[in-house]
PDB file with one MODEL, atoms N, CA, C and O in Angstrom:
MODEL        1
ATOM      1  N   MET A   1      71.702 133.755 107.412  1.00  0.00           N
ATOM      2  CA  MET A   1      70.572 133.417 108.247  1.00  0.00           C
ATOM      3  C   MET A   1      69.320 133.371 107.366  1.00  0.00           C
ATOM      4  O   MET A   1      69.116 134.252 106.531  1.00  0.00           O
ATOM      5  N   PHE A   2      68.502 132.369 107.547  1.00  0.00           N
ATOM      6  CA  PHE A   2      67.273 132.241 106.774  1.00  0.00           C
ATOM      7  C   PHE A   2      66.233 133.232 107.277  1.00  0.00           C
ATOM      8  O   PHE A   2      66.271 133.669 108.427  1.00  0.00           O
ATOM      9  N   LYS A   3      65.299 133.579 106.385  1.00  0.00           N
ATOM     10  CA  LYS A   3      64.256 134.533 106.773  1.00  0.00           C
ATOM     11  C   LYS A   3      63.415 134.011 107.929  1.00  0.00           C
ATOM     12  O   LYS A   3      63.026 134.778 108.810  1.00  0.00           O
ATOM     13  N   THR A   4      63.133 132.711 107.932  1.00  0.00           N
ATOM     14  CA  THR A   4      62.335 132.131 109.011  1.00  0.00           C
ATOM     15  C   THR A   4      63.054 132.261 110.345  1.00  0.00           C
ATOM     16  O   THR A   4      62.435 132.591 111.357  1.00  0.00           O
ATOM     17  N   GLU A   5      64.334 132.007 110.350  1.00  0.00           N
ATOM     18  CA  GLU A   5      65.128 132.130 111.571  1.00  0.00           C
ATOM     19  C   GLU A   5      65.141 133.576 112.061  1.00  0.00           C
ATOM     20  O   GLU A   5      65.010 133.831 113.258  1.00  0.00           O
ATOM     21  N   ALA A   6      65.300 134.526 111.130  1.00  0.00           N
ATOM     22  CA  ALA A   6      65.295 135.947 111.504  1.00  0.00           C
ATOM     23  C   ALA A   6      63.936 136.340 112.065  1.00  0.00           C
ATOM     24  O   ALA A   6      63.859 137.096 113.034  1.00  0.00           O
ATOM     25  N   LEU A   7      62.867 135.836 111.466  1.00  0.00           N
ATOM     26  CA  LEU A   7      61.517 136.136 111.957  1.00  0.00           C
ATOM     27  C   LEU A   7      61.326 135.564 113.360  1.00  0.00           C
ATOM     28  O   LEU A   7      60.793 136.239 114.240  1.00  0.00           O
ATOM     29  N   MET A   8      61.755 134.334 113.567  1.00  0.00           N
ATOM     30  CA  MET A   8      61.619 133.720 114.892  1.00  0.00           C
ATOM     31  C   MET A   8      62.404 134.504 115.935  1.00  0.00           C
ATOM     32  O   MET A   8      61.906 134.727 117.039  1.00  0.00           O
ATOM     33  N   LEU A   9      63.606 134.921 115.610  1.00  0.00           N
ATOM     34  CA  LEU A   9      64.414 135.700 116.558  1.00  0.00           C
ATOM     35  C   LEU A   9      63.771 137.046 116.857  1.00  0.00           C
ATOM     36  O   LEU A   9      63.793 137.515 117.995  1.00  0.00           O
ATOM     37  N   THR A  10      63.202 137.661 115.836  1.00  0.00           N
ATOM     38  CA  THR A  10      62.527 138.952 116.035  1.00  0.00           C
ATOM     39  C   THR A  10      61.348 138.792 116.986  1.00  0.00           C
ATOM     40  O   THR A  10      61.165 139.602 117.895  1.00  0.00           O
ATOM     41  N   ILE A  11      60.550 137.749 116.777  1.00  0.00           N
ATOM     42  CA  ILE A  11      59.399 137.498 117.654  1.00  0.00           C
ATOM     43  C   ILE A  11      59.874 137.190 119.080  1.00  0.00           C
ATOM     44  O   ILE A  11      59.311 137.702 120.047  1.00  0.00           O
ATOM     45  N   GLY A  12      60.897 136.366 119.203  1.00  0.00           N
ATOM     46  CA  GLY A  12      61.420 136.015 120.523  1.00  0.00           C
ATOM     47  C   GLY A  12      61.978 137.218 121.273  1.00  0.00           C
ATOM     48  O   GLY A  12      61.695 137.398 122.457  1.00  0.00           O
ATOM     49  N   PHE A  13      62.762 138.035 120.594  1.00  0.00           N
ATOM     50  CA  PHE A  13      63.322 139.218 121.257  1.00  0.00           C
ATOM     51  C   PHE A  13      62.249 140.260 121.556  1.00  0.00           C
ATOM     52  O   PHE A  13      62.348 140.987 122.544  1.00  0.00           O
ATOM     53  N   THR A  14      61.233 140.336 120.714  1.00  0.00           N
ATOM     54  CA  THR A  14      60.118 141.253 120.993  1.00  0.00           C
ATOM     55  C   THR A  14      59.402 140.821 122.270  1.00  0.00           C
ATOM     56  O   THR A  14      59.061 141.653 123.111  1.00  0.00           O
ATOM     57  N   GLY A  15      59.180 139.529 122.407  1.00  0.00           N
ATOM     58  CA  GLY A  15      58.567 139.013 123.638  1.00  0.00           C
ATOM     59  C   GLY A  15      59.427 139.313 124.856  1.00  0.00           C
ATOM     60  O   GLY A  15      58.908 139.714 125.898  1.00  0.00           O
ATOM     61  N   GLN A  16      60.720 139.126 124.737  1.00  0.00           N
ATOM     62  CA  GLN A  16      61.623 139.424 125.852  1.00  0.00           C
ATOM     63  C   GLN A  16      61.595 140.913 126.193  1.00  0.00           C
ATOM     64  O   GLN A  16      61.658 141.289 127.363  1.00  0.00           O
ATOM     65  N   PHE A  17      61.500 141.755 125.169  1.00  0.00           N
ATOM     66  CA  PHE A  17      61.426 143.202 125.398  1.00  0.00           C
ATOM     67  C   PHE A  17      60.187 143.547 126.221  1.00  0.00           C
ATOM     68  O   PHE A  17      60.272 144.317 127.178  1.00  0.00           O
ATOM     69  N   PHE A  18      59.026 142.975 125.850  1.00  0.00           N
ATOM     70  CA  PHE A  18      57.791 143.262 126.587  1.00  0.00           C
ATOM     71  C   PHE A  18      57.870 142.721 128.011  1.00  0.00           C
ATOM     72  O   PHE A  18      57.373 143.358 128.940  1.00  0.00           O
ATOM     73  N   PHE A  19      58.478 141.578 128.192  1.00  0.00           N
ATOM     74  CA  PHE A  19      58.638 141.048 129.544  1.00  0.00           C
ATOM     75  C   PHE A  19      59.554 141.946 130.377  1.00  0.00           C
ATOM     76  O   PHE A  19      59.305 142.164 131.563  1.00  0.00           O
ATOM     77  N   PHE A  20      60.603 142.457 129.760  1.00  0.00           N
ATOM     78  CA  PHE A  20      61.475 143.398 130.469  1.00  0.00           C
ATOM     79  C   PHE A  20      60.698 144.659 130.843  1.00  0.00           C
ATOM     80  O   PHE A  20      60.833 145.160 131.959  1.00  0.00           O
ATOM     81  N   MET A  21      59.880 145.177 129.912  1.00  0.00           N
ATOM     82  CA  MET A  21      59.153 146.427 130.147  1.00  0.00           C
ATOM     83  C   MET A  21      58.168 146.316 131.305  1.00  0.00           C
ATOM     84  O   MET A  21      57.925 147.298 132.007  1.00  0.00           O
ATOM     85  N   ARG A  22      57.597 145.127 131.511  1.00  0.00           N
ATOM     86  CA  ARG A  22      56.660 144.998 132.620  1.00  0.00           C
ATOM     87  C   ARG A  22      57.365 145.228 133.956  1.00  0.00           C
ATOM     88  O   ARG A  22      56.816 145.885 134.840  1.00  0.00           O
ATOM     89  N   PHE A  23      58.559 144.698 134.105  1.00  0.00           N
ATOM     90  CA  PHE A  23      59.307 144.915 135.347  1.00  0.00           C
ATOM     91  C   PHE A  23      59.800 146.343 135.460  1.00  0.00           C
ATOM     92  O   PHE A  23      59.822 146.908 136.553  1.00  0.00           O
ATOM     93  N   PHE A  24      60.193 146.933 134.344  1.00  0.00           N
ATOM     94  CA  PHE A  24      60.668 148.318 134.346  1.00  0.00           C
ATOM     95  C   PHE A  24      59.542 149.267 134.766  1.00  0.00           C
ATOM     96  O   PHE A  24      59.743 150.139 135.611  1.00  0.00           O
ATOM     97  N   VAL A  25      58.361 149.093 134.175  1.00  0.00           N
ATOM     98  CA  VAL A  25      57.215 149.942 134.503  1.00  0.00           C
ATOM     99  C   VAL A  25      56.809 149.751 135.968  1.00  0.00           C
ATOM    100  O   VAL A  25      56.504 150.719 136.665  1.00  0.00           O
ATOM    101  N   GLN A  26      56.808 148.509 136.424  1.00  0.00           N
ATOM    102  CA  GLN A  26      56.443 148.233 137.813  1.00  0.00           C
ATOM    103  C   GLN A  26      57.431 148.903 138.754  1.00  0.00           C
ATOM    104  O   GLN A  26      57.024 149.460 139.773  1.00  0.00           O
ATOM    105  N   TRP A  27      58.693 148.862 138.442  1.00  0.00           N
ATOM    106  CA  TRP A  27      59.725 149.483 139.273  1.00  0.00           C
ATOM    107  C   TRP A  27      59.536 150.999 139.321  1.00  0.00           C
ATOM    108  O   TRP A  27      59.629 151.598 140.392  1.00  0.00           O
ATOM    109  N   ILE A  28      59.270 151.629 138.163  1.00  0.00           N
ATOM    110  CA  ILE A  28      59.078 153.085 138.123  1.00  0.00           C
ATOM    111  C   ILE A  28      57.847 153.483 138.954  1.00  0.00           C
ATOM    112  O   ILE A  28      57.908 154.432 139.736  1.00  0.00           O
ATOM    113  N   TYR A  29      56.745 152.763 138.787  1.00  0.00           N
ATOM    114  CA  TYR A  29      55.534 153.059 139.571  1.00  0.00           C
ATOM    115  C   TYR A  29      55.820 152.953 141.064  1.00  0.00           C
ATOM    116  O   TYR A  29      55.420 153.814 141.847  1.00  0.00           O
ATOM    117  N   SER A  30      56.510 151.894 141.444  1.00  0.00           N
ATOM    118  CA  SER A  30      56.799 151.668 142.865  1.00  0.00           C
ATOM    119  C   SER A  30      57.717 152.748 143.417  1.00  0.00           C
ATOM    120  O   SER A  30      57.524 153.204 144.544  1.00  0.00           O
ATOM    121  N   GLU A  31      58.705 153.159 142.647  1.00  0.00           N
ATOM    122  CA  GLU A  31      59.610 154.216 143.103  1.00  0.00           C
ATOM    123  C   GLU A  31      58.860 155.529 143.302  1.00  0.00           C
ATOM    124  O   GLU A  31      59.112 156.244 144.272  1.00  0.00           O
ATOM    125  N   LYS A  32      57.955 155.847 142.409  1.00  0.00           N
ATOM    126  CA  LYS A  32      57.197 157.096 142.519  1.00  0.00           C
ATOM    127  C   LYS A  32      56.299 157.103 143.752  1.00  0.00           C
ATOM    128  O   LYS A  32      56.121 158.136 144.397  1.00  0.00           O
ATOM    129  N   ARG A  33      55.739 155.944 144.070  1.00  0.00           N
ATOM    130  CA  ARG A  33      54.798 155.854 145.203  1.00  0.00           C
ATOM    131  C   ARG A  33      55.471 155.410 146.495  1.00  0.00           C
ATOM    132  O   ARG A  33      54.839 155.376 147.551  1.00  0.00           O
ATOM    133  N   LYS A  34      56.734 155.075 146.412  1.00  0.00           N
ATOM    134  CA  LYS A  34      57.511 154.638 147.578  1.00  0.00           C
ATOM    135  C   LYS A  34      56.906 153.409 148.254  1.00  0.00           C
ATOM    136  O   LYS A  34      57.009 153.234 149.468  1.00  0.00           O
ATOM    137  N   LYS A  35      56.275 152.562 147.440  1.00  0.00           N
ATOM    138  CA  LYS A  35      55.762 151.278 147.917  1.00  0.00           C
ATOM    139  C   LYS A  35      55.594 150.365 146.696  1.00  0.00           C
ATOM    140  O   LYS A  35      55.583 150.838 145.559  1.00  0.00           O
ATOM    141  N   SER A  36      55.465 149.065 146.936  1.00  0.00           N
ATOM    142  CA  SER A  36      55.327 148.125 145.830  1.00  0.00           C
ATOM    143  C   SER A  36      53.939 148.245 145.198  1.00  0.00           C
ATOM    144  O   SER A  36      52.920 148.068 145.866  1.00  0.00           O
ATOM    145  N   VAL A  37      53.921 148.549 143.898  1.00  0.00           N
ATOM    146  CA  VAL A  37      52.674 148.745 143.165  1.00  0.00           C
ATOM    147  C   VAL A  37      52.751 147.953 141.859  1.00  0.00           C
ATOM    148  O   VAL A  37      53.791 147.919 141.200  1.00  0.00           O
ATOM    149  N   ILE A  38      51.640 147.320 141.499  1.00  0.00           N
ATOM    150  CA  ILE A  38      51.572 146.643 140.196  1.00  0.00           C
ATOM    151  C   ILE A  38      50.565 147.409 139.346  1.00  0.00           C
ATOM    152  O   ILE A  38      49.357 147.267 139.536  1.00  0.00           O
ATOM    153  N   PRO A  39      51.058 148.227 138.402  1.00  0.00           N
ATOM    154  CA  PRO A  39      50.141 148.992 137.553  1.00  0.00           C
ATOM    155  C   PRO A  39      49.508 148.084 136.500  1.00  0.00           C
ATOM    156  O   PRO A  39      50.006 146.991 136.229  1.00  0.00           O
ATOM    157  N   ILE A  40      48.410 148.546 135.913  1.00  0.00           N
ATOM    158  CA  ILE A  40      47.725 147.735 134.901  1.00  0.00           C
ATOM    159  C   ILE A  40      48.635 147.498 133.689  1.00  0.00           C
ATOM    160  O   ILE A  40      48.527 146.473 133.017  1.00  0.00           O
ATOM    161  N   ALA A  41      49.523 148.445 133.420  1.00  0.00           N
ATOM    162  CA  ALA A  41      50.453 148.276 132.291  1.00  0.00           C
ATOM    163  C   ALA A  41      51.298 147.016 132.460  1.00  0.00           C
ATOM    164  O   ALA A  41      51.692 146.397 131.472  1.00  0.00           O
ATOM    165  N   PHE A  42      51.579 146.634 133.706  1.00  0.00           N
ATOM    166  CA  PHE A  42      52.339 145.416 133.979  1.00  0.00           C
ATOM    167  C   PHE A  42      51.656 144.215 133.336  1.00  0.00           C
ATOM    168  O   PHE A  42      52.311 143.377 132.715  1.00  0.00           O
ATOM    169  N   TRP A  43      50.312 144.135 133.490  1.00  0.00           N
ATOM    170  CA  TRP A  43      49.569 142.982 132.962  1.00  0.00           C
ATOM    171  C   TRP A  43      49.505 143.019 131.442  1.00  0.00           C
ATOM    172  O   TRP A  43      49.550 141.977 130.788  1.00  0.00           O
ATOM    173  N   TYR A  44      49.401 144.223 130.879  1.00  0.00           N
ATOM    174  CA  TYR A  44      49.394 144.307 129.408  1.00  0.00           C
ATOM    175  C   TYR A  44      50.761 143.921 128.827  1.00  0.00           C
ATOM    176  O   TYR A  44      50.829 143.186 127.842  1.00  0.00           O
ATOM    177  N   PHE A  45      51.823 144.402 129.421  1.00  0.00           N
ATOM    178  CA  PHE A  45      53.156 144.007 128.946  1.00  0.00           C
ATOM    179  C   PHE A  45      53.343 142.494 129.103  1.00  0.00           C
ATOM    180  O   PHE A  45      53.942 141.847 128.244  1.00  0.00           O
ATOM    181  N   SER A  46      52.836 141.943 130.188  1.00  0.00           N
ATOM    182  CA  SER A  46      52.929 140.497 130.417  1.00  0.00           C
ATOM    183  C   SER A  46      52.174 139.734 129.335  1.00  0.00           C
ATOM    184  O   SER A  46      52.669 138.745 128.795  1.00  0.00           O
ATOM    185  N   LEU A  47      50.979 140.205 129.029  1.00  0.00           N
ATOM    186  CA  LEU A  47      50.144 139.533 128.033  1.00  0.00           C
ATOM    187  C   LEU A  47      50.792 139.577 126.645  1.00  0.00           C
ATOM    188  O   LEU A  47      50.872 138.555 125.962  1.00  0.00           O
ATOM    189  N   VAL A  48      51.245 140.741 126.238  1.00  0.00           N
ATOM    190  CA  VAL A  48      51.871 140.870 124.914  1.00  0.00           C
ATOM    191  C   VAL A  48      53.170 140.053 124.865  1.00  0.00           C
ATOM    192  O   VAL A  48      53.454 139.380 123.874  1.00  0.00           O
ATOM    193  N   GLY A  49      53.942 140.122 125.938  1.00  0.00           N
ATOM    194  CA  GLY A  49      55.185 139.345 125.996  1.00  0.00           C
ATOM    195  C   GLY A  49      54.912 137.857 125.912  1.00  0.00           C
ATOM    196  O   GLY A  49      55.636 137.125 125.238  1.00  0.00           O
ATOM    197  N   SER A  50      53.866 137.406 126.597  1.00  0.00           N
ATOM    198  CA  SER A  50      53.572 135.969 126.571  1.00  0.00           C
ATOM    199  C   SER A  50      53.072 135.530 125.201  1.00  0.00           C
ATOM    200  O   SER A  50      53.374 134.419 124.764  1.00  0.00           O
ATOM    201  N   VAL A  51      52.312 136.380 124.517  1.00  0.00           N
ATOM    202  CA  VAL A  51      51.849 136.026 123.160  1.00  0.00           C
ATOM    203  C   VAL A  51      53.051 135.890 122.221  1.00  0.00           C
ATOM    204  O   VAL A  51      53.141 134.934 121.451  1.00  0.00           O
ATOM    205  N   CYS A  52      53.965 136.848 122.292  1.00  0.00           N
ATOM    206  CA  CYS A  52      55.162 136.789 121.437  1.00  0.00           C
ATOM    207  C   CYS A  52      55.994 135.551 121.773  1.00  0.00           C
ATOM    208  O   CYS A  52      56.426 134.831 120.873  1.00  0.00           O
ATOM    209  N   LEU A  53      56.218 135.304 123.054  1.00  0.00           N
ATOM    210  CA  LEU A  53      57.058 134.160 123.435  1.00  0.00           C
ATOM    211  C   LEU A  53      56.357 132.833 123.185  1.00  0.00           C
ATOM    212  O   LEU A  53      57.010 131.832 122.890  1.00  0.00           O
ATOM    213  N   LEU A  54      55.028 132.815 123.302  1.00  0.00           N
ATOM    214  CA  LEU A  54      54.289 131.594 122.970  1.00  0.00           C
ATOM    215  C   LEU A  54      54.407 131.312 121.467  1.00  0.00           C
ATOM    216  O   LEU A  54      54.605 130.168 121.058  1.00  0.00           O
ATOM    217  N   THR A  55      54.286 132.349 120.662  1.00  0.00           N
ATOM    218  CA  THR A  55      54.464 132.197 119.218  1.00  0.00           C
ATOM    219  C   THR A  55      55.859 131.675 118.901  1.00  0.00           C
ATOM    220  O   THR A  55      56.026 130.760 118.095  1.00  0.00           O
ATOM    221  N   TYR A  56      56.842 132.260 119.537  1.00  0.00           N
ATOM    222  CA  TYR A  56      58.235 131.830 119.351  1.00  0.00           C
ATOM    223  C   TYR A  56      58.399 130.356 119.753  1.00  0.00           C
ATOM    224  O   TYR A  56      59.038 129.581 119.042  1.00  0.00           O
ATOM    225  N   ALA A  57      57.818 129.983 120.892  1.00  0.00           N
ATOM    226  CA  ALA A  57      57.944 128.605 121.383  1.00  0.00           C
ATOM    227  C   ALA A  57      57.267 127.613 120.441  1.00  0.00           C
ATOM    228  O   ALA A  57      57.777 126.517 120.208  1.00  0.00           O
ATOM    229  N   ILE A  58      56.114 128.009 119.904  1.00  0.00           N
ATOM    230  CA  ILE A  58      55.406 127.125 118.967  1.00  0.00           C
ATOM    231  C   ILE A  58      56.238 126.946 117.697  1.00  0.00           C
ATOM    232  O   ILE A  58      56.354 125.839 117.172  1.00  0.00           O
ATOM    233  N   MET A  59      56.817 128.050 117.210  1.00  0.00           N
ATOM    234  CA  MET A  59      57.651 127.958 116.006  1.00  0.00           C
ATOM    235  C   MET A  59      58.876 127.080 116.257  1.00  0.00           C
ATOM    236  O   MET A  59      59.333 126.369 115.361  1.00  0.00           O
ATOM    237  N   ARG A  60      59.400 127.133 117.475  1.00  0.00           N
ATOM    238  CA  ARG A  60      60.567 126.318 117.849  1.00  0.00           C
ATOM    239  C   ARG A  60      60.182 124.882 118.239  1.00  0.00           C
ATOM    240  O   ARG A  60      61.034 124.003 118.373  1.00  0.00           O
ATOM    241  N   LYS A  61      58.861 124.678 118.418  1.00  0.00           N
ATOM    242  CA  LYS A  61      58.344 123.365 118.843  1.00  0.00           C
ATOM    243  C   LYS A  61      58.961 122.938 120.179  1.00  0.00           C
ATOM    244  O   LYS A  61      59.397 121.800 120.353  1.00  0.00           O
ATOM    245  N   ASP A  62      58.981 123.895 121.115  1.00  0.00           N
ATOM    246  CA  ASP A  62      59.553 123.661 122.441  1.00  0.00           C
ATOM    247  C   ASP A  62      58.411 123.480 123.438  1.00  0.00           C
ATOM    248  O   ASP A  62      57.820 124.464 123.886  1.00  0.00           O
ATOM    249  N   ILE A  63      58.096 122.241 123.787  1.00  0.00           N
ATOM    250  CA  ILE A  63      56.933 121.944 124.627  1.00  0.00           C
ATOM    251  C   ILE A  63      57.049 122.560 126.024  1.00  0.00           C
ATOM    252  O   ILE A  63      56.041 122.981 126.593  1.00  0.00           O
ATOM    253  N   VAL A  64      58.237 122.619 126.571  1.00  0.00           N
ATOM    254  CA  VAL A  64      58.419 123.200 127.908  1.00  0.00           C
ATOM    255  C   VAL A  64      58.064 124.688 127.878  1.00  0.00           C
ATOM    256  O   VAL A  64      57.339 125.177 128.744  1.00  0.00           O
ATOM    257  N   PHE A  65      58.563 125.378 126.908  1.00  0.00           N
ATOM    258  CA  PHE A  65      58.315 126.806 126.742  1.00  0.00           C
ATOM    259  C   PHE A  65      56.839 127.060 126.392  1.00  0.00           C
ATOM    260  O   PHE A  65      56.255 128.039 126.856  1.00  0.00           O
ATOM    261  N   ILE A  66      56.245 126.192 125.585  1.00  0.00           N
ATOM    262  CA  ILE A  66      54.840 126.337 125.196  1.00  0.00           C
ATOM    263  C   ILE A  66      53.940 126.217 126.426  1.00  0.00           C
ATOM    264  O   ILE A  66      53.036 127.031 126.613  1.00  0.00           O
ATOM    265  N   VAL A  67      54.175 125.231 127.244  1.00  0.00           N
ATOM    266  CA  VAL A  67      53.360 125.037 128.455  1.00  0.00           C
ATOM    267  C   VAL A  67      53.522 126.228 129.398  1.00  0.00           C
ATOM    268  O   VAL A  67      52.542 126.741 129.937  1.00  0.00           O
ATOM    269  N   GLY A  68      54.759 126.660 129.588  1.00  0.00           N
ATOM    270  CA  GLY A  68      55.014 127.788 130.491  1.00  0.00           C
ATOM    271  C   GLY A  68      54.347 129.065 130.024  1.00  0.00           C
ATOM    272  O   GLY A  68      53.730 129.763 130.830  1.00  0.00           O
ATOM    273  N   GLN A  69      54.452 129.389 128.755  1.00  0.00           N
ATOM    274  CA  GLN A  69      53.864 130.626 128.241  1.00  0.00           C
ATOM    275  C   GLN A  69      52.350 130.537 128.141  1.00  0.00           C
ATOM    276  O   GLN A  69      51.662 131.543 128.313  1.00  0.00           O
ATOM    277  N   SER A  70      51.823 129.359 127.869  1.00  0.00           N
ATOM    278  CA  SER A  70      50.358 129.198 127.829  1.00  0.00           C
ATOM    279  C   SER A  70      49.757 129.467 129.195  1.00  0.00           C
ATOM    280  O   SER A  70      48.734 130.142 129.308  1.00  0.00           O
ATOM    281  N   THR A  71      50.385 128.946 130.220  1.00  0.00           N
ATOM    282  CA  THR A  71      49.916 129.159 131.583  1.00  0.00           C
ATOM    283  C   THR A  71      49.965 130.644 131.934  1.00  0.00           C
ATOM    284  O   THR A  71      49.011 131.189 132.489  1.00  0.00           O
ATOM    285  N   GLY A  72      51.072 131.287 131.609  1.00  0.00           N
ATOM    286  CA  GLY A  72      51.202 132.715 131.875  1.00  0.00           C
ATOM    287  C   GLY A  72      50.133 133.517 131.155  1.00  0.00           C
ATOM    288  O   GLY A  72      49.539 134.425 131.736  1.00  0.00           O
ATOM    289  N   PHE A  73      49.883 133.189 129.899  1.00  0.00           N
ATOM    290  CA  PHE A  73      48.866 133.900 129.120  1.00  0.00           C
ATOM    291  C   PHE A  73      47.512 133.840 129.823  1.00  0.00           C
ATOM    292  O   PHE A  73      46.821 134.854 129.922  1.00  0.00           O
ATOM    293  N   LEU A  74      47.133 132.679 130.305  1.00  0.00           N
ATOM    294  CA  LEU A  74      45.851 132.543 131.004  1.00  0.00           C
ATOM    295  C   LEU A  74      45.815 133.372 132.289  1.00  0.00           C
ATOM    296  O   LEU A  74      44.806 134.011 132.590  1.00  0.00           O
ATOM    297  N   ILE A  75      46.899 133.362 133.032  1.00  0.00           N
ATOM    298  CA  ILE A  75      46.958 134.110 134.294  1.00  0.00           C
ATOM    299  C   ILE A  75      46.892 135.616 134.040  1.00  0.00           C
ATOM    300  O   ILE A  75      46.183 136.329 134.751  1.00  0.00           O
ATOM    301  N   TYR A  76      47.610 136.100 133.053  1.00  0.00           N
ATOM    302  CA  TYR A  76      47.609 137.549 132.761  1.00  0.00           C
ATOM    303  C   TYR A  76      46.231 137.991 132.287  1.00  0.00           C
ATOM    304  O   TYR A  76      45.744 139.053 132.673  1.00  0.00           O
ATOM    305  N   THR A  77      45.607 137.168 131.446  1.00  0.00           N
ATOM    306  CA  THR A  77      44.269 137.484 130.966  1.00  0.00           C
ATOM    307  C   THR A  77      43.275 137.510 132.122  1.00  0.00           C
ATOM    308  O   THR A  77      42.425 138.397 132.195  1.00  0.00           O
ATOM    309  N   ARG A  78      43.380 136.562 133.001  1.00  0.00           N
ATOM    310  CA  ARG A  78      42.477 136.490 134.155  1.00  0.00           C
ATOM    311  C   ARG A  78      42.661 137.697 135.081  1.00  0.00           C
ATOM    312  O   ARG A  78      41.678 138.233 135.592  1.00  0.00           O
ATOM    313  N   ASN A  79      43.890 138.125 135.299  1.00  0.00           N
ATOM    314  CA  ASN A  79      44.132 139.307 136.129  1.00  0.00           C
ATOM    315  C   ASN A  79      43.508 140.548 135.507  1.00  0.00           C
ATOM    316  O   ASN A  79      42.913 141.362 136.213  1.00  0.00           O
ATOM    317  N   LEU A  80      43.637 140.701 134.191  1.00  0.00           N
ATOM    318  CA  LEU A  80      43.007 141.848 133.528  1.00  0.00           C
ATOM    319  C   LEU A  80      41.487 141.775 133.648  1.00  0.00           C
ATOM    320  O   LEU A  80      40.829 142.800 133.828  1.00  0.00           O
ATOM    321  N   TYR A  81      40.939 140.590 133.550  1.00  0.00           N
ATOM    322  CA  TYR A  81      39.496 140.407 133.730  1.00  0.00           C
ATOM    323  C   TYR A  81      39.068 140.886 135.124  1.00  0.00           C
ATOM    324  O   TYR A  81      38.081 141.610 135.257  1.00  0.00           O
ATOM    325  N   PHE A  82      39.810 140.484 136.154  1.00  0.00           N
ATOM    326  CA  PHE A  82      39.467 140.896 137.524  1.00  0.00           C
ATOM    327  C   PHE A  82      39.578 142.417 137.694  1.00  0.00           C
ATOM    328  O   PHE A  82      38.749 143.034 138.362  1.00  0.00           O
ATOM    329  N   ILE A  83      40.592 143.002 137.092  1.00  0.00           N
ATOM    330  CA  ILE A  83      40.775 144.457 137.188  1.00  0.00           C
ATOM    331  C   ILE A  83      39.584 145.188 136.580  1.00  0.00           C
ATOM    332  O   ILE A  83      39.042 146.111 137.188  1.00  0.00           O
ATOM    333  N   TYR A  84      39.177 144.776 135.379  1.00  0.00           N
ATOM    334  CA  TYR A  84      38.055 145.465 134.728  1.00  0.00           C
ATOM    335  C   TYR A  84      36.727 145.157 135.402  1.00  0.00           C
ATOM    336  O   TYR A  84      35.836 146.005 135.436  1.00  0.00           O
ATOM    337  N   LYS A  85      36.590 143.966 135.931  1.00  0.00           N
ATOM    338  CA  LYS A  85      35.375 143.621 136.669  1.00  0.00           C
ATOM    339  C   LYS A  85      35.238 144.510 137.905  1.00  0.00           C
ATOM    340  O   LYS A  85      34.148 144.995 138.210  1.00  0.00           O
ATOM    341  N   GLU A  86      36.353 144.721 138.618  1.00  0.00           N
ATOM    342  CA  GLU A  86      36.355 145.575 139.801  1.00  0.00           C
ATOM    343  C   GLU A  86      36.058 147.030 139.430  1.00  0.00           C
ATOM    344  O   GLU A  86      35.315 147.716 140.131  1.00  0.00           O
ATOM    345  N   ARG A  87      36.638 147.490 138.334  1.00  0.00           N
ATOM    346  CA  ARG A  87      36.376 148.866 137.883  1.00  0.00           C
ATOM    347  C   ARG A  87      34.899 149.070 137.566  1.00  0.00           C
ATOM    348  O   ARG A  87      34.304 150.078 137.947  1.00  0.00           O
ATOM    349  N   ASN A  88      34.316 148.102 136.864  1.00  0.00           N
ATOM    350  CA  ASN A  88      32.892 148.201 136.527  1.00  0.00           C
ATOM    351  C   ASN A  88      32.024 148.184 137.778  1.00  0.00           C
ATOM    352  O   ASN A  88      31.029 148.904 137.859  1.00  0.00           O
ATOM    353  N   ARG A  89      32.403 147.359 138.754  1.00  0.00           N
ATOM    354  CA  ARG A  89      31.649 147.295 139.994  1.00  0.00           C
ATOM    355  C   ARG A  89      31.682 148.648 140.701  1.00  0.00           C
ATOM    356  O   ARG A  89      30.654 149.121 141.185  1.00  0.00           O
ATOM    357  N   LYS A  90      32.863 149.273 140.762  1.00  0.00           N
ATOM    358  CA  LYS A  90      32.989 150.573 141.424  1.00  0.00           C
ATOM    359  C   LYS A  90      32.227 151.653 140.671  1.00  0.00           C
ATOM    360  O   LYS A  90      31.626 152.539 141.278  1.00  0.00           O
ATOM    361  N   LEU A  91      32.255 151.575 139.352  1.00  0.00           N
ATOM    362  CA  LEU A  91      31.503 152.550 138.554  1.00  0.00           C
ATOM    363  C   LEU A  91      30.008 152.436 138.816  1.00  0.00           C
ATOM    364  O   LEU A  91      29.316 153.443 138.965  1.00  0.00           O
ATOM    365  N   ASN A  92      29.519 151.207 138.870  1.00  0.00           N
ATOM    366  CA  ASN A  92      28.094 150.989 139.113  1.00  0.00           C
ATOM    367  C   ASN A  92      27.686 151.418 140.512  1.00  0.00           C
ATOM    368  O   ASN A  92      26.570 151.898 140.705  1.00  0.00           O
ATOM    369  N   GLU A  93      28.573 151.254 141.497  1.00  0.00           N
ATOM    370  CA  GLU A  93      28.280 151.679 142.867  1.00  0.00           C
ATOM    371  C   GLU A  93      28.233 153.198 142.993  1.00  0.00           C
ATOM    372  O   GLU A  93      27.474 153.737 143.798  1.00  0.00           O
ATOM    373  N   SER A  94      29.045 153.884 142.195  1.00  0.00           N
ATOM    374  CA  SER A  94      29.103 155.346 142.299  1.00  0.00           C
ATOM    375  C   SER A  94      27.943 156.035 141.579  1.00  0.00           C
ATOM    376  O   SER A  94      27.745 157.240 141.737  1.00  0.00           O
ATOM    377  N   LYS A  95      27.182 155.284 140.798  1.00  0.00           N
ATOM    378  CA  LYS A  95      26.045 155.895 140.066  1.00  0.00           C
ATOM    379  C   LYS A  95      24.842 156.052 140.954  1.00  0.00           C
ATOM    380  O   LYS A  95      23.806 156.544 140.508  1.00  0.00           O
TER     381      LYS A  95
ENDMDL
END
């Protein structure tokens, strides 16, 4: 196996690992609270997973995968923006 191929596989599997972890963390949070919960860690795992998989897709020159991961990256980033915006708003209200 060439070094480039091994590097691409490592990046791809790392992205898959982070995508798996987002669902695992979400499931654990929900089980603890006995209701469906999306913790902030879900969005961070999503973001890191999408960066890894987007990198993998670009290296593979797979336009379908590139478009899909680019869209996900924007959505995950936007969700984190809304979360922090809401936190700042609540902090300012409590002062």
